N, C-alpha and C positions, 0 to 999 in steps of 0.2 A: 391483526384484525381486532377491532373493538366492537363491543355490543353494548347496547344500553339496557338497563333493567327497566321494567315497566310497572305500571299501576293499573289495577282493575277496580272499578267501583260501580255500584248500581243499587237498585232497589228490588227486593223480592216481594211479589204480591200474589195473593190467592184470591180469585174472584174480585180483583180490583182493590183489595185491601192490603195494606202493608203487613208483612209477615215477620214477626219477631222470632228470633232463635232458629231461623232456617240455617242450614249448613251449606256453604258454597266452597267448592274446592276444585282444583285443577286435576283432571283425571291423570292417574298414574304418577302423582306427586304427593308430597305431604304439605303442599301449599294450600292454605284456605283461610276462611274466616266464618264468623257467625253474624247474622243480621241483627241489628239493634231494634229497639222498640218501634222505630219508624220504618223498619224493613230495609234500611240502608246497610251496605257492607262496603268494605274497603280493604284491598289486598295490595301491599307494596312489595318492592324488590323482587319482582318476578323476572327470572332470567329470560333473555331473548329466546324466542321460539314460538311454536304454534301449539296451542293447548285446547282441550275440550273442557268447557266449564260445566260442572255438575252442581245442581241445586237439589237439596233434599230437606224433607221436613217430616217429622213423625206423623204417621197416619196418611201420608200422601205418596203417590208414586214418584220415584226419582225421575227427573228430567234433565236433559242436556241440550 
């Protein structure tokens, strides 16, 4: 059986504005990234599977 690794990318926004330095990770893993100045993040080489994506930022409630 063969499985492909995946990529996840997107933009974190708060009140419609890009959010720099937000933490994005896949729940129950050590896989993650931090958003850049434009709010964009990019995570590569994600093993095949189903994941819950968690976004967090200092001073805000964590969302998934």
